[in-house]
N, C-alpha and C positions, 0 to 999 in steps of 0.2 A: 371202295364202298359201293354196294349195289344200289339200284334205284329203290328197292323196297327198304333196305336198311337206312337209307337217307330219309325216306318218308317216316319210318318208324322213329328215327331220332328227333325229327322236327316235332312230331305229335307227342312224343314222350316228354320233351322239354316244355312244350306248350301245356301239357297236363300238369307238370310240376309247377309251372308258373301260375296256373289257375289255382292250384292248391295253396300256394303261399301268399297269393294276392290279398286275401282278407287280413292277414297279419301285418303286411306292409301298409295297408290302408289305415291301420289304427296307430301307426307310429306317431309319437309326439314330435313336435317341431324341434325341441332341443336335441333329441336323439338323432333325428335326420341331419341336423346341422353338424353334430359331432362326427357323424359318418362322412359327410362331405368334406369336412376339414381334414379328417384323417386320411381320406382318399387323396386329397391334394398333396399332402405330405408324402404319402407312399409313392405317388407318381414321381416326385422329385428324387426321393431316396433311391428309387429303382430306375432312374432315367437311363443309366448305361445299358441296362437290360432291354429297355424299350428301344433305344437307338440301335442296338445290335440286331434285334428282331426286324426293325424297320429297314435296316440296311439290306437284309436278305430280300425283303419285298422290293426294294428299289432295284437291286441287282437283277432280280427276276423280271421286273418290269422293263428295264432297259434291254435285257436279252431278248424279250419278246417284241421289242419295237414300240413300246408305249411312248406316246407323245410327251414332250417335256412339260407341257401344261398340266398333264395328268400326274407326271412325276412330282411336280410342285405340290399338287394336292395331297399326294401320298407322303411326302417327305416330312420327317420329324427331326428336330434337333433340340438342344438344350433350351433355346429361346421359345420354341413352339410348345415344348412340354411345360415350360413355366407359364405360358399363356393358357394352356389347357387347365393346369392346376388353378390358375387365377380365375378361370371360369367357374370352377367348382366353389371357390371361395365366394365369388359373387353370388352364386345361387344360394349358398348358405346364409348370406346376408339379406336375401330377399324375403318379403312377407310370404308366409305359408298360406296358399290359397284354400287348403282343405279346411272345411268347417266355416268358411266365411259366410255370413248371412247376407244374401243379396236383397231380400225383401221379407217383410213379415208384418202381420197385422192380426187383430182379433176379429174374427167373423161376427156377424150380427147374432149368431146363435151361441156365441161364447167360445167357440173352438179357436185355439191359438194356432196360427198358421205361419210357417216360415219356409223359405227356400234357401238351401245351403249348397256350397260347393262340395263335391265328392270326387274321389279319383275315378278315372276311366276304367282302371283294372289292369288287364294285361295289354301292354302296348308293344306292338311289333314295329320294328324299324327295318326298312330295306334301303340300303345306301351303297354308294360306290366307293372309290379309293380315297376315302378321307377318314383316317383313323381317329382324328379329333372328334368326329361324330359319335364314336363309340363312348367316349367319356361324357360328352355333352348329353347324349341320350340317357345315360345312366343317372347323371346328376339331376336333370330335370324330371325324369321319371320318379326318382326316389323322393325328391322334395315335394312333388305333387301326389305322392302316395301310390304310385304305379309300379308295376313290375315290367322289366324290359326284356324283350326277346329281340336280339340283334342279328340281322342277316346282312353282314358286310360283304364286301367284294373279295373274291379269291385273290385279287392282286394285293390285298392288305392283310392276308390271313395270318401271317406271323405277328404283325403289329397288333392286330385286333385280339389275337389269342393271348398275347402277353398282357395287354391292357385289361382284358376281362379277368385274367387270373389274378392280377393285382387288386382289382376292385372286389372280387370274390373273397380274397384273403382279408381285406378290410372288413367286409360284412361278417365274415366268420369270427373276427376278433371282437365283434359286438354281439356274438351269439345269435346272429340272424342267418337265415337260409342263404346259401350261396346261389340258390335259384332265383334270387331277387334280380339278378342280371345274368343272362345266358347268351352265348354265342351259338348261332345255328350253323349247320354245315353249309359250305359254299362251293363245293366241288362242281356242281352243275346248277343250272338255272331252275331246275325242277324244285329245289328246296324253297324258292320264292313262291311257287304255286302252292306248295304244301302249307306254307305259312298263311298266305292270303285267302285260303279256303278252309282254314281251321275254325270254322264258325262254331261258337259255343265254348271254345277254349281261348280264343284271342278276341279282345274287345274292340281294338282299333289297329289299323296298320297305317303307317306314315311312310311313303316313299320319298327318298331324297336323292336326286341325281339328274341324269340327262333325260331328255324327252322320251327316249325309247323305254327306259326303265319305268318312268312315271306312268306312261300310257299302258304298259304291260300290267302294272299293278292295278291301276284304276279300272281297266277294262276286264281284268280277270278275277278280281276279288269278289268273294261272297261275304267277307268280313268288311265292316264299315271302314272307309279310308278317308284320310285328310290329305288332299293333294297339295304337295309343295312343288310349285311349278318351276319350269326353266325360266331363265331371265334374258329374253331378247329386249334389253333395256335401251330406250331411245333418249337422245339429248337434243332438244330443239333450240337452236340459236336464233332468236328473233332479230328483226332488222333494227329495232330500238334496243341497243344493248351496249354494255361495256365489253368490248371485244377481248381485251386482255383477261378480264375476269372469266368470261365465257370459255376461253381457251384453257385457262387453268383448271376450271371445273371439268371440262371435257377430258383433258389429259389425265386428271386424277381418276375419273371414273373408268377410263380405259386401261391405264397402265399401273395403277396402284397394286392391283392383283388381278390379272386378266383371267384367272382360272375360276373365279367365283361368280355366283349367280347374279350379283348386283353390279357386275362390270358393264360399262356402256358398250353396246354392240353396234349401234347405228347413230350417226350424227345427221341431223336434218338442219340445213342452213337456209334461212329466209332469203329469197331472191332479192329482197329489198336491201340487203346488206351490200355495201360497196364491193366491187370485184377484188380490190386490194385486200379487203378484210376476209373475204371468202378464201382467197389464196393463203392468207396467214393461218387460217384454221387448218387447211389441208397440210400445209408445210409443217405446222407445229406437230401434227400427228406423225408425219413422216420423220421429222427430226427426233421424235421420241421413240423411233423404231417400229412404228405401227404401219402395216401395209394397208393402203386405202383401196377399197373396192367401190366402184361406182360406174355410172354411165360415163365412159371416157370422154365423149364429145361434150357432154354437159359440163364436166369439170375442166376440160381443156379450154373451154370458152373463156375462163377467167385466168388461165395460165398454169393450171395444175399439170404436173407431169408424173410419170411413173405410177399411173393408176391402173389397177387391174379391172378389166371389164366385168361388171357385175352381171350375174344371172338372177333369175327369180329366187333361187335358193339363198342368195346372199341377204335378201331383205328379211327373211325369217330365220336366219341362222343365229344360234348362240355359239359364237366362235370359240370362246374360252381360250383365246390365243391373242397374239399381237396383230390382229386383223380387225378392221372396222368397215362397215358399209357407210357411205356418205352420199347424200342426195340433196339437191336444191329443191325447195318447195315454195309455193307462192303464198306465204303468210301462215298465220297460226291455224287457220281452218284446214289448209292443205296438210299441215303437219299432223293435226288431229286425225284427219282422214287416213293418212299413211299409217299412223300408229294403230288406229282401229283395225286396219287390215292385217297388220303383221305382229301386233303386240301379243305377248304371252301374259299380259296383265300383272306383271311383277312390279317394275318401277319405271316411271316415265318422268323426264325432267325438262324444264324450260329455263333458259337464261334470257331475261328481258328486264328493261327498265320501266316498262309500261304496266301499271297495276291492273288495268282492265284486261290486257292481253293475258297476264298471269292468271287472273281470275277465270277467264274464259277457258284457258287450258285446264286449270284445276277442276272446273265444273264439268267439262266435256270428256276428259280422258278417263277411261275405265281401267283402273289399275289398283293394286293393293297399296301402292305408295306413289304419290306425286311429289316431286321435288321442284320447288320454285327457287331459282338461283342457288342451287346446291347440287353437289355431285351425286350421282346415283349410288355411290359407295356408302351412303348413309343409311340405306335400308339394311339394318342389322340390329338384332335384338340387343346386343351390348350397347350400341349407340343409342338405342331407345331407352336405355336404363333397365332392361329386362334381365341382364346377365346373359349367360349362354342360352342360345335359342335352339330349337329342334329343327327349324326350317322356316321358309317364307311361304305361307299359304297363299295360293292364288285363286282359291275357290271362294265362294260367297257364303257357304253355310258353316255355322259353328265358329270358325276362326278365319281371319283374313289378315295377311301381313305377317310380321315376325311372330312366331309361336313360342311362347315361354310358359310360365307356370299356370296362369289362369286358363290358358287355352288347352292345357292337358287335364282339365277337369270337366266333369259333367255337373248336373245339379240334381238335388233330391228335394221333394216337398215333404215336410213333416207337419202333420196336423195332430194337435193334442187336445183331446176333449176330456170330459168328466162323465163318461157313460152316454154320450150323445147317440141318438138314433135318428135316422132321416125319415121324415114323414112321407 
């Protein structure tokens, strides 16, 4: 594919998406739910086809030296496909945000005024090797009345192509345009630039992936973007704490699934904690197979061994692997200061028995989610009761935190008069 033909394909698909967007915006809730449920069943019925395509992506990834943490993000099996289908069922069961009246009143002059939710329109998604995002994006876009333009990673091209084919077949069975969801070319990175500069055709672009991808989209886009940020998530263990509980939460946040954005990447330990308990924290991580990075002299002072000397990069790294940075800090204020310096404003957590310390942490930490005595793993749209999410927004405008159906809508003001003129 030549550079020009790639650009032509992106713009042609964006043009088709813009054309069908008004039809999709008017779909009733019942029809949307039927499509979502039918799509869930189709994914299960054609799971062998999906897994075969996915196996080709995995083989190509391993041949190219892809890290195992990224292979984990890429991999699909029967259980994961069931989970993806379950996400569509959840979305079908959620309240349709389109048409919701946010506020309304009768003006003094008699005009009836109301503000309602409306679809964003054509929603572009740029994401890396996570084929589940393909289906999540389709489901959330459809339920919120949007059309999806998906630019997935070349490392998942076979998986994504098969998934989109299945979704388009379901749409066609309802006599709806296949262009309701489209997969964009991914042979080169140039197609990302074509998408994010298709102003007038694309209404919003949502990047989901590593820092490099997100920065490239946010800095290069002329289309409005919603930033879903990386997760350098911290877990602070206060001196006044149930150590066993803190260790359980820390291990859960780090090891439950290390390749996701809500995984714990840095542990901060209060210097007031007894040395024996500091050592228990570090050894628990190591016993769980996690490599600890830190200031070796600082951690060796209470008996820790086999620590990798940390560099400045370690403190702002989203490892997405069985690695973690560990530091000792002088109380909650020092923990907050460290977080402020290195946070990506995704999820920050504290383990403490002191309600005042917990409140200070919650008040002072600037993040989309703050966990008090809970694992960072809970920053998740499904856990919040939203169903499948499109990502975790770390920006402050329009949406922040897990982005589900309401966050994929805009609003419209409707004023209804009886021939009113303004003096």
